C-alpha positions as CSV (number, residue, x, y, z in Angstrom):
1,X,-160.7,-141.8,155.9
2,X,-162.3,-139.0,153.9
3,X,-161.2,-140.6,150.6
4,X,-162.8,-143.9,151.7
5,X,-166.1,-142.1,152.6
6,X,-166.0,-140.2,149.3
7,X,-165.5,-143.4,147.3
8,X,-168.3,-145.1,149.3
9,X,-170.6,-142.2,148.8
10,X,-170.0,-142.2,145.0
11,X,-170.5,-145.9,144.8
12,X,-173.8,-145.7,146.8
13,X,-175.0,-142.8,144.5
14,X,-174.2,-144.8,141.4
15,X,-176.1,-147.8,142.7
16,X,-179.0,-145.6,143.6
17,X,-179.0,-144.0,140.2
18,X,-178.8,-147.4,138.5
19,X,-181.7,-148.7,140.6
20,X,-183.8,-145.8,139.5
21,X,-183.0,-146.4,135.8
22,X,-183.9,-150.1,136.2
23,X,-187.1,-149.2,137.9
24,X,-188.0,-146.7,135.1
25,X,-187.0,-149.3,132.5
26,X,-189.1,-152.0,134.1
27,X,-192.1,-149.6,134.3
28,X,-191.7,-148.7,130.6
29,X,-191.7,-152.4,129.7
30,X,-194.8,-152.8,131.9
31,X,-196.4,-149.9,130.0
32,X,-195.5,-151.3,126.6
33,X,-197.0,-154.7,127.7
34,X,-200.2,-153.0,128.9
35,X,-200.5,-150.9,125.8
36,X,-199.9,-153.9,123.5
37,X,-197.1,-152.1,121.6
38,X,-195.2,-155.3,120.9
39,X,-198.3,-157.1,119.7
40,X,-199.1,-154.2,117.4
41,X,-195.5,-154.2,116.0
42,X,-195.9,-157.9,115.3
43,X,-199.2,-157.3,113.6
44,X,-197.6,-154.6,111.3
45,X,-194.7,-157.0,110.6
46,X,-197.2,-159.8,109.7
47,X,-199.0,-157.5,107.3
48,X,-195.6,-156.6,105.7
49,X,-194.8,-160.3,105.4
50,X,-198.2,-160.9,103.7
51,X,-197.3,-158.2,101.2
52,X,-193.9,-159.7,100.6
53,X,-195.5,-163.1,100.0
54,X,-197.7,-161.6,97.3
55,X,-194.7,-159.9,95.7
56,X,-192.5,-163.1,95.9
57,X,-195.0,-165.8,95.3
58,X,-192.4,-168.3,94.1
59,X,-190.9,-168.3,97.6
60,X,-192.1,-171.4,99.6
61,X,-194.4,-170.9,102.6
62,X,-191.7,-172.6,104.8
63,X,-189.4,-169.5,104.3
64,X,-192.2,-167.1,105.5
65,X,-192.9,-169.3,108.5
66,X,-189.2,-169.3,109.5
67,X,-189.0,-165.5,109.0
68,X,-192.1,-165.0,111.2
69,X,-190.5,-167.1,114.0
70,X,-187.7,-164.6,114.2
71,X,-190.1,-161.7,115.0
72,X,-190.6,-161.3,118.7
73,X,-192.5,-158.7,120.6
74,X,-189.7,-158.5,123.2
75,X,-187.3,-157.4,120.4
76,X,-189.5,-154.4,119.6
77,X,-190.0,-153.6,123.2
78,X,-186.3,-153.6,123.8
79,X,-185.7,-151.3,120.9
80,X,-188.3,-148.7,121.9
81,X,-187.8,-148.7,125.7
82,X,-184.9,-146.2,125.4
83,X,-187.1,-143.9,123.3
84,X,-189.8,-143.9,126.0
85,X,-187.1,-143.3,128.6
86,X,-185.9,-140.3,126.6
87,X,-189.3,-138.6,126.3
88,X,-191.2,-139.6,129.4
89,X,-190.4,-139.1,133.1
90,X,-191.0,-141.9,135.6
91,X,-194.1,-139.9,136.7
92,X,-195.4,-139.8,133.1
93,X,-194.9,-143.6,132.8
94,X,-196.8,-144.1,136.1
95,X,-199.7,-142.0,134.8
96,X,-199.7,-143.9,131.5
97,X,-199.7,-147.2,133.4
98,X,-202.7,-146.0,135.4
99,X,-204.5,-145.1,132.1
100,X,-203.9,-148.5,130.5
101,X,-205.2,-150.2,133.7
102,X,-208.4,-148.1,133.5
103,X,-211.5,-149.3,131.7
104,X,-211.0,-147.0,128.8
105,X,-207.3,-147.9,128.6
106,X,-208.2,-151.5,128.4
107,X,-210.8,-150.8,125.8
108,X,-208.2,-149.0,123.7
109,X,-205.8,-151.9,123.9
110,X,-208.6,-154.4,123.0
111,X,-209.7,-152.4,119.9
112,X,-206.2,-151.2,118.8
113,X,-205.4,-154.2,116.5
114,X,-208.6,-153.5,114.5
115,X,-208.0,-149.7,114.5
116,X,-204.4,-150.2,113.3
117,X,-205.5,-152.7,110.6
118,X,-208.3,-150.5,109.3
119,X,-206.1,-147.4,109.5
120,X,-203.4,-149.2,107.4
121,X,-206.0,-150.3,104.9
122,X,-207.3,-146.7,104.6
123,X,-203.8,-145.3,104.5
124,X,-202.9,-147.7,101.6
125,X,-206.1,-146.7,99.8
126,X,-205.4,-143.0,100.3
127,X,-201.8,-143.4,99.1
128,X,-203.0,-145.3,96.0
129,X,-205.4,-142.5,95.2
130,X,-202.8,-139.8,95.7
131,X,-200.3,-141.8,93.6
132,X,-202.9,-142.1,90.8
133,X,-203.6,-138.3,90.9
134,X,-199.9,-137.4,90.8
135,X,-199.3,-139.8,88.0
136,X,-202.3,-138.4,86.0
137,X,-201.1,-134.9,86.6
138,X,-197.5,-135.7,85.6
139,X,-199.0,-137.2,82.4
140,X,-201.3,-134.3,81.8
141,X,-198.4,-131.8,82.2
142,X,-196.3,-133.7,79.7
143,X,-193.7,-135.0,82.2
144,X,-194.5,-138.6,81.3
145,X,-194.9,-140.1,77.9
146,X,-198.6,-140.8,77.1
């Protein structure tokens, strides 16, 4: 009888633990949806694809359209859900969900695509300027042929 109760107790605890993980995972997915993480990931991938198109101009448009169809926000969400689970407690997730449901959280989500796009543009410009400075310095110091 004790053995049966012990097995039953362990089974109940494992189901309870699994239910908590599913609940946390579902909350993380809700958070990622509210925060627009998947959409931002797709936006970044589209910008990368545009860059690839410029580098590989001989490749037909059809190829790029097919490649874009393979990119899904759910794929990104599924990849980063365990990362959120690792660093945030369920209470943290609840607080973040509350934030993203607030007026400022909604504003942040609404403006984030523009912020990301402008930030990437500035980052590229900054990287180009640094690259040019490093290249000029390498040339000046004689590490590159003039």
